[in-house]
N, C-alpha and C positions, 0 to 999 in steps of 0.2 A: 202698270208695267207688268211686262210676262215673267215668269219665271226665270228664263236663260238670261234676260238682262240682270235681273237681281244677282243671280249667281255670278255673271260677268263683273258686277260693281263689287261684290264681296270679294272675288277673287283678285280684284286690282287693290284692294284695302279701302275701297270708298264704303262710307257709312260703317266704318269701325269704331265707333262711339265706345269708350270704355266706361265712362263714368254715368251712372243712372240717373235718371230724371230726378231732383230733389223730392218732387210730389211723391214717389214710390216710397222713398225713406220714410216721408212723414205719414204715409199710409200705414205702412209696415208697422211703426212704433204705435198705432193706435189699437192695435187687437194683439194677442199672443199670436205667435208663430202657429201655423196649421198648414194646410194645403193650399197653395197658391196656383192660378193658371196665367200663364203670360203668352197672349195671343200675339200673333205676327212677329215673333220673337227676335228676328234677324239674329245677329250674333251672339246674343242672350244676356247683354249687359244688365238687364234687370231680373231675368232668371237666376243668375249667376250671384248677384248680389243678395235677392232673397235668401238663396239656399245659404250664404255664408252667414245670413241671419238668423238660421235655424229653420226656414221654411222648407218644407217639400213640395217641389215645383214640377209642375208640368209645363211643357213650353213647346208651342206649336208655331211651325214657318213652313212656307213652301219651298225656301232655297236649300238645296241639297247641301251647298258650299256651306251656307250657314249652319246649318244643323249639324253638320261633320265637324264643325270647328267648336260647336257649344259642346257637343259630345266629348271632344277632346279633352277641352279646358275642364268639364265638370268632373272627368275623370282623373285627370291630372290631380284636380285639388280634391279628391274623393267627395263630391259634393251631390247632395241627393236632386238630381235634375234629370227626369225623364224627358228627354227632347224628340219630338215627335216631326217627321217629313209628311206634311200634310197639306192638301189645298183647301184652305178654310173657304173660299169662294164655291167650291164644288161640293161642299158639305162632307168632306172626307173626314172630320173632327167633331163627333156630336159630344157636345157640352153635357156631360153626366148631370142630372137633376140633382141638387144640392150637395154637391162634392167638393165645392171650394168655399174657403174663408176668405180668399182675396183673389179677384180677377184684374189683371193689368191689360191695358189697352193703350200702346204709345205711339201716335202717327199712324195708325191704320184705322180706316172707316170702312164698313163692312153693315150697312144699316141693319141688316137681316139678324146680325148677330146679338142686337141689343136685347131681343125678347129670350134668346138662350142665354146669354150673360145672366139676366135677370134670374132664370129659372136653376142656373147652375150654383148661384150663390145660397150658402147656407143663410137662415133668419141672422140677421146682425152682421152678416159678411159684407165686405167693403167692394167696391168698383172703383179702381182709379184709371184716369185717362187723360190723356193730354192727345186732341185731335185738331187738326188745323180747321178753320174756319175759312168761309168764303172770303175772297179779296173784297173791301170796301167799295163802294161806288167810285168810280174814276181811276181806281188801280189798275195797272195792267192784269188781264186776266190770269189764272192760274191755268199751269198745264192741263189740269182735269178736273174742272168745276164738280164733278160727281164724288169725288174723293174729298169734299170740304163740305162741314157741316153749316147750315145755317145759322146766325145769332137765335140762341133760346132752343135750338132743336134738340140737342144732346140733354138738357134738362127737362125737356118735355116726354121724352122718352122714358124718365124714372120719375113720374110724378108725384107717388106718393113716399119717395124715399127722402131720408134725412141728408140733406146736402152738408157736409162738414167743410168742403172746399170748393167753390164755384168761383171762376173768374173766366172771361171773355177778353182777351187783350189784341192790339192792333200787332204786336209781335211777342215773340219767346224767345228765352237767351237759346235753345237748341237749334231753332230752326229760321229766326227772324222773319217769321210769316206768321198772320192773325191765327190764334189758336183759344181753343177752350181748354181749361184745366179742370178736374172735377174728381173729388172724392165723396162718394155716395154710401149710405149704410143702407142694406136691405131692410126693410119693417121685421119687426119680429111679432109673431102671432096676431098680425092684423093692426099692429101699432107702433109708432116709431119707438126706437129705444132712447 
């Protein structure tokens, strides 16, 4: 989906989810607040919630409408959110190595980000994600299967990490489509914490 389409959808009030995915709250409670990154943040429901919980948050998205609204909400609540208008697919946002304690990725799949996410987390940091899975055999095909993970694929991208939560389900409460949910801890000094 192009940037213009997302801008149009946000302008019409679509995808204006207010509540964070519960898995984010579960992850945030596992470690002390630090620096978090919210990838493809949209209107910022996860970035805002993390900031309310005491996190310093960097949020990145390609929709100018979404980033403008996120900046306005963060400013109105005096929340520490650095909202960045960037095209992740074009590599406009370098994930700084070892800069984050938590990285969140909800309902966005860009496979070449996984190694950068791994490098961007500090040892002991958490990666929390919910990403759509490929439709099961016999189901109507997804609009764009390239944006769907295969079963086991996300887990295989972080092979030496401690999986604190890992589920693959036929549907999820947020989107009613197959999804994988994961909280994974980056190893500390060559071993799991």
